[in-house]
C-alpha positions as CSV (number, residue, x, y, z in Angstrom):
1,M,113.6,110.6,45.5
2,N,110.9,110.7,48.2
3,T,111.7,108.2,50.9
4,S,109.2,109.3,53.5
5,V,107.2,106.5,55.2
6,I,103.5,106.6,54.7
7,R,101.5,105.4,57.7
8,V,97.8,104.9,58.3
9,S,96.1,107.2,60.8
10,E,96.5,106.3,64.5
11,S,92.8,105.5,64.9
12,L,92.9,103.1,62.0
13,D,96.1,101.5,63.2
14,V,94.6,100.8,66.6
15,L,91.5,99.3,65.1
16,L,93.5,97.1,62.8
17,K,95.6,95.8,65.6
18,E,92.6,95.1,67.7
19,L,91.0,93.3,64.7
20,S,94.1,91.3,64.2
21,E,94.2,90.2,67.8
22,E,90.5,89.2,67.7
23,C,90.9,87.3,64.5
24,G,93.8,85.4,66.1
25,R,91.5,84.4,69.0
26,T,88.8,83.4,66.6
27,L,91.2,81.2,64.5
28,K,92.5,79.5,67.7
29,L,88.9,78.7,68.8
30,L,88.1,77.4,65.3
31,S,91.1,75.1,65.5
32,Q,90.0,73.9,68.9
33,I,86.7,72.8,67.5
34,E,88.5,70.3,65.3
35,I,90.1,68.5,68.2
36,E,88.8,64.9,68.4
37,D,87.2,63.5,71.5
38,L,86.1,66.9,73.0
39,T,83.6,66.5,75.8
40,Q,80.2,68.3,75.5
41,E,81.4,70.7,78.2
42,Q,84.6,71.5,76.3
43,L,82.7,72.0,73.1
44,A,80.1,74.2,74.8
45,G,82.9,76.3,76.3
46,I,84.7,76.7,73.0
47,L,81.4,77.6,71.2
48,T,80.6,80.2,74.0
49,E,84.0,81.8,73.6
50,L,83.5,81.7,69.8
51,A,80.1,83.5,70.1
52,V,81.8,86.2,72.2
53,S,84.6,86.5,69.7
54,V,82.1,86.9,66.8
55,V,80.4,89.8,68.7
56,H,83.8,91.4,69.2
57,L,84.6,91.0,65.5
58,N,81.3,92.6,64.6
59,V,82.1,95.6,66.9
60,H,85.7,96.0,65.6
61,T,84.5,96.1,62.0
62,E,81.7,98.6,62.5
63,G,82.7,101.6,60.5
64,L,86.0,100.1,59.5
65,Q,85.3,100.2,55.8
66,E,84.7,103.9,56.0
67,L,88.0,104.5,57.8
68,I,89.8,102.4,55.2
69,N,88.1,104.4,52.4
70,D,89.1,107.7,54.1
71,E,92.7,106.5,54.2
72,I,92.7,105.5,50.6
73,E,91.3,108.9,49.6
74,K,94.2,110.6,51.5
75,L,96.8,108.7,49.4
């Protein structure tokens, strides 16, 4: 019986961890938008941070599909 652990490549692992962290930040910001009685300044700050987060998500996902496909092919 083969009990070896199969892991993704180190580069994919790092990218997935970074993506997970950025997704967490994005979800936190999205939940903050739902808070009632936000001031215009608070909403502007949240939206600004959300815009930055979306840019980071875009960067983190660039080429990610190819890396995932490469990992699948190795299996």
